[in-house]
Backbone bond lengths (Angstrom), bond angles and torsions (degrees), N, CA, C in turn:
res aa  C-N    CA-C-N  psi(-1)  N-CA   C-N-CA  omega(-1)  CA-C   N-CA-C  phi
1 X - - - 1.452 - - 1.524 108.38 -
2 X 1.314 116.59 139.77 1.461 120.36 -178.31 1.520 111.27 -77.70
3 X 1.312 114.97 155.55 1.461 122.27 177.14 1.521 108.21 -120.48
4 X 1.320 115.58 135.29 1.456 121.46 178.04 1.517 108.63 -117.44
5 X 1.322 116.15 130.56 1.462 121.23 177.36 1.520 108.23 -82.18
6 X 1.335 116.38 131.49 1.465 122.92 177.32 1.519 107.38 -106.21
7 X 1.333 115.66 132.46 1.461 120.38 -179.27 1.517 109.60 -148.72
8 X 1.331 115.74 142.05 1.463 121.35 176.51 1.519 109.66 -147.82
9 X 1.321 115.73 145.85 1.467 119.05 175.25 1.533 111.35 -83.82
10 X 1.335 116.95 0.99 1.471 121.07 177.14 1.526 111.74 -85.91
11 X 1.330 116.16 -0.88 1.467 122.91 174.09 1.528 106.50 -129.14
12 X 1.317 117.60 159.72 1.467 119.65 -179.02 1.526 112.05 -58.59
13 X 1.314 115.46 141.98 1.458 121.13 174.51 1.524 108.33 -64.55
14 X 1.311 116.06 151.03 1.467 120.54 177.80 1.524 109.35 -60.01
15 X 1.331 115.69 136.98 1.466 120.04 178.69 1.529 110.79 -108.16
16 X 1.308 115.25 22.45 1.455 120.81 179.69 1.510 109.84 -161.91
17 X 1.303 115.18 -161.04 1.463 121.13 -176.81 1.525 110.18 -91.14
18 X 1.328 115.57 70.10 1.464 121.65 179.13 1.524 109.34 -155.26
19 X 1.328 114.94 165.00 1.459 122.38 174.83 1.521 108.42 -102.31
20 X 1.332 117.71 156.04 1.463 120.07 176.29 1.520 110.82 -59.81
21 X 1.318 116.54 -37.63 1.465 121.49 176.73 1.519 108.87 -161.79
22 X 1.315 114.65 158.47 1.464 122.46 174.76 1.522 107.43 -129.84
23 X 1.337 115.67 130.22 1.461 121.58 177.32 1.524 108.26 -104.56
24 X 1.326 115.42 127.67 1.462 122.66 175.90 1.516 106.40 -130.23
25 X 1.332 116.96 114.87 1.465 119.95 -174.56 1.522 108.56 62.34
26 X 1.331 117.24 -127.16 1.460 119.96 179.45 1.533 111.44 -103.64
27 X 1.331 116.13 13.76 1.462 121.15 179.48 1.524 109.50 -107.23
28 X 1.326 115.63 135.28 1.462 121.61 178.52 1.522 107.66 -120.59
29 X 1.319 115.85 126.64 1.457 122.91 177.73 1.527 107.99 -101.81
30 X 1.326 116.26 110.27 1.457 121.61 -178.14 1.518 109.07 -91.85
31 X 1.318 116.53 124.00 1.458 121.06 178.96 1.514 111.00 -65.50
32 X 1.324 114.66 161.15 1.458 120.34 177.82 1.515 111.84 -57.58
33 X 1.313 114.83 135.27 1.467 121.57 176.33 1.524 107.94 -114.98
34 X 1.317 114.71 133.87 1.455 120.45 171.50 1.525 106.94 -107.97
35 X 1.332 118.29 169.88 1.466 120.57 -172.78 1.522 114.91 -79.14
36 X 1.318 115.25 57.18 1.464 120.02 174.72 1.514 109.98 -90.15
37 X 1.314 116.22 134.17 1.453 121.62 170.95 1.526 106.33 -70.56
38 X 1.335 119.67 122.96 1.466 120.24 -175.14 1.534 114.19 -64.83
39 X 1.317 117.69 -24.35 1.464 119.66 179.03 1.526 112.40 -78.25
40 X 1.330 117.13 -39.46 1.467 120.89 -174.88 1.523 112.97 -102.62
41 X 1.346 116.90 -17.72 1.459 123.07 -174.37 1.534 111.74 58.67
42 X 1.335 115.71 28.35 1.466 122.34 175.86 1.526 108.43 -109.94
43 X 1.345 115.89 150.55 1.461 120.71 175.58 1.515 110.32 -68.36
44 X 1.328 116.81 140.39 1.459 120.31 170.10 1.527 106.98 -80.03
45 X 1.326 117.13 158.93 1.462 120.81 -174.58 1.516 112.06 -104.17
46 X 1.332 116.10 146.35 1.454 122.84 178.25 1.514 110.73 90.84
47 X 1.342 116.60 139.59 1.457 118.72 -173.79 1.525 113.22 -61.72
48 X 1.326 118.23 -47.75 1.470 119.30 -177.77 1.522 110.74 -60.52
49 X 1.326 117.29 -43.64 1.470 121.15 178.28 1.522 110.26 -62.54
50 X 1.335 117.39 -36.33 1.461 119.97 178.12 1.527 110.70 -66.05
51 X 1.330 116.41 -44.06 1.467 119.39 179.23 1.529 110.80 -61.39
52 X 1.327 116.87 -43.99 1.468 121.12 178.10 1.529 110.14 -59.39
53 X 1.331 117.18 -46.39 1.470 120.60 -177.90 1.525 111.15 -62.54
54 X 1.329 117.45 -39.37 1.460 119.86 178.26 1.530 110.26 -62.68
55 X 1.334 117.35 -45.82 1.467 119.37 178.06 1.526 111.16 -62.74
56 X 1.323 118.40 -39.28 1.466 121.00 177.31 1.529 110.68 -63.14
57 X 1.334 117.09 -39.82 1.463 120.70 178.30 1.528 110.95 -65.63
58 X 1.330 116.74 -45.14 1.467 119.73 177.20 1.530 111.03 -61.74
59 X 1.325 116.10 -41.57 1.462 121.33 179.07 1.533 110.61 -59.52
60 X 1.323 116.90 -43.32 1.467 120.85 -179.68 1.527 111.24 -63.23
61 X 1.316 117.51 -41.84 1.459 120.87 179.82 1.533 109.92 -69.62
62 X 1.326 117.02 -41.21 1.471 120.52 177.53 1.526 110.32 -58.64
63 X 1.332 116.87 -44.39 1.465 120.39 179.81 1.522 111.47 -66.94
64 X 1.325 117.81 -36.34 1.472 120.61 177.47 1.526 110.83 -64.71
65 X 1.329 116.31 -25.95 1.466 121.21 178.78 1.527 112.17 -85.68
66 X 1.329 116.87 -1.85 1.459 120.29 179.60 1.516 113.89 92.49
67 X 1.319 117.73 15.67 1.455 121.45 -179.76 1.511 111.53 -129.29
68 X 1.313 114.35 -156.79 1.464 121.22 177.45 1.523 107.41 -151.65
69 X 1.307 116.66 174.78 1.456 119.73 177.94 1.528 111.65 -61.86
70 X 1.318 117.84 -22.22 1.476 120.57 176.57 1.527 111.57 -63.53
71 X 1.331 116.78 -20.35 1.456 121.39 -179.38 1.530 113.06 -88.80
72 X 1.326 117.58 -2.76 1.466 120.63 -179.11 1.523 109.63 -70.92
73 X 1.331 115.53 123.91 1.460 121.78 178.53 1.526 111.17 -95.67
74 X 1.333 117.25 -30.84 1.463 121.85 -177.04 1.520 109.06 -142.35
75 X 1.321 115.80 131.69 1.463 122.75 179.52 1.514 108.06 -126.61
76 X 1.327 116.30 130.90 1.460 121.81 173.83 1.522 107.94 -112.18
77 X 1.324 116.17 130.56 1.463 122.25 179.59 1.518 107.77 -118.71
78 X 1.308 116.36 128.44 1.455 122.89 178.63 1.527 108.13 -114.16
79 X 1.333 115.98 123.51 1.460 122.06 -175.67 1.520 110.20 -122.67
80 X 1.328 117.31 135.40 1.460 119.91 174.64 1.519 111.50 -80.92
81 X 1.336 117.33 -12.86 1.466 122.19 176.95 1.525 108.04 -141.79
82 X 1.327 116.20 107.92 1.462 119.42 -179.47 1.520 112.05 -66.44
83 X 1.326 118.18 -8.65 1.461 121.66 172.81 1.519 111.79 -65.50
84 X 1.337 117.57 -15.45 1.468 122.26 177.80 1.521 112.82 -89.62
85 X 1.335 117.10 7.34 1.463 121.74 -176.84 1.524 112.10 -57.29
86 X 1.332 118.11 -46.29 1.475 121.13 -178.84 1.525 110.77 -63.59
87 X 1.312 117.41 -39.31 1.467 120.50 179.69 1.513 110.84 -65.74
88 X 1.330 116.99 -43.08 1.462 119.02 -179.82 1.525 110.22 -65.33
89 X 1.332 117.82 -35.43 1.468 120.08 175.51 1.524 110.95 -62.33
90 X 1.324 117.12 -43.36 1.466 120.83 -179.21 1.522 110.39 -64.40
91 X 1.325 117.26 -44.62 1.463 120.41 179.05 1.525 109.92 -64.96
92 X 1.329 117.06 -41.09 1.466 120.41 179.57 1.523 111.23 -59.73
93 X 1.335 116.77 -34.43 1.471 120.00 -179.33 1.527 112.12 -65.37
94 X 1.320 117.80 -17.73 1.477 121.48 176.55 1.528 111.37 -78.05
95 X 1.319 116.90 -20.62 1.461 121.78 -173.98 1.524 114.02 -109.46
96 X 1.329 117.43 -19.55 1.459 121.42 -176.82 1.513 109.74 -129.72
97 X 1.332 115.21 151.24 1.459 121.01 171.82 1.524 107.29 -130.84
98 X 1.312 116.11 166.14 1.463 119.88 -178.22 1.515 110.98 -64.71
99 X 1.293 119.60 143.16 1.458 125.51 0.00 1.529 110.65 -77.55
100 X 1.335 115.69 130.59 1.459 121.29 -179.13 1.525 109.82 -72.46
101 X 1.337 116.79 156.48 1.466 118.58 175.15 1.526 110.60 -69.42
102 X 1.314 116.19 160.63 1.463 120.23 168.37 1.533 105.92 -62.42
103 X 1.352 116.24 150.76 1.463 117.33 -173.11 1.519 110.94 -152.99
104 X 1.310 114.42 151.37 1.464 121.86 168.84 1.522 106.64 -128.53
105 X 1.316 116.47 142.67 1.470 122.56 173.32 1.524 105.85 -123.21
106 X 1.310 115.77 117.68 1.448 121.73 -169.95 1.525 110.01 -121.84
107 X 1.322 116.70 130.63 1.458 121.26 174.58 1.518 109.65 -82.56
108 X 1.314 115.88 131.46 1.471 121.77 -179.74 1.527 109.32 -129.34
109 X 1.322 116.15 158.00 1.466 120.98 -178.39 1.522 112.21 -73.62
110 X 1.321 117.48 -37.11 1.464 120.57 -176.77 1.519 109.46 -159.52
111 X 1.341 114.66 157.72 1.464 122.10 177.51 1.532 108.43 -130.96
112 X 1.337 117.54 162.48 1.465 120.03 179.57 1.532 112.05 -55.19
113 X 1.321 115.44 142.60 1.464 124.02 176.60 1.530 112.53 59.31
114 X 1.335 117.30 21.67 1.467 123.46 179.97 1.531 112.71 63.70
115 X 1.331 116.78 27.67 1.465 120.98 175.23 1.523 108.70 -63.60
116 X 1.336 115.64 155.39 1.456 121.10 177.48 1.525 112.48 -95.42
117 X 1.339 116.54 -14.53 1.464 120.98 -176.77 1.535 109.22 -149.98
118 X 1.320 115.05 144.41 1.453 122.86 172.86 1.523 106.81 -141.79
119 X 1.306 117.21 146.92 1.465 121.49 177.19 1.521 109.93 -140.14
120 X 1.332 114.75 145.42 1.453 120.94 168.93 1.524 107.58 -130.68
121 X 1.316 116.66 168.53 1.460 118.85 -174.40 1.513 111.74 -152.92
122 X 1.321 114.24 160.38 1.465 122.47 170.46 1.519 106.30 -120.91
123 X 1.313 115.71 127.10 1.448 122.35 -175.50 1.531 108.98 -119.35
124 X 1.310 117.20 138.47 1.470 121.66 178.16 1.527 107.71 -118.31
125 X 1.318 115.02 121.88 1.469 121.35 -179.19 1.524 110.60 -93.71
126 X 1.322 116.77 146.63 1.470 121.09 177.00 1.508 110.63 -74.97
């Protein structure tokens, strides 16, 4: 099966050896996004603003792949403080409606660039 690299300047450029997303068949694997402003490549400040920026980055990559966040089947959320769980749920409700994607929320010790949140996703296109 062929693989297509997905890339957009509306999301942060990769800061390592990875692609923003890879499309295989009708499945798109979106790499982890941290709350970098794509224009400045700097972290936004404050947890809620970070969560919003991550969703905006994922949204940009999803759209570059020909889909939208409505096509996300699985979302993984990585948090350096699980005390932010309620906030991430509230922010997520701005971007998704029922039926929600399958999801995991995982507490981690640290994230790249000292981000407080990172998310990756699997999207299935019709």
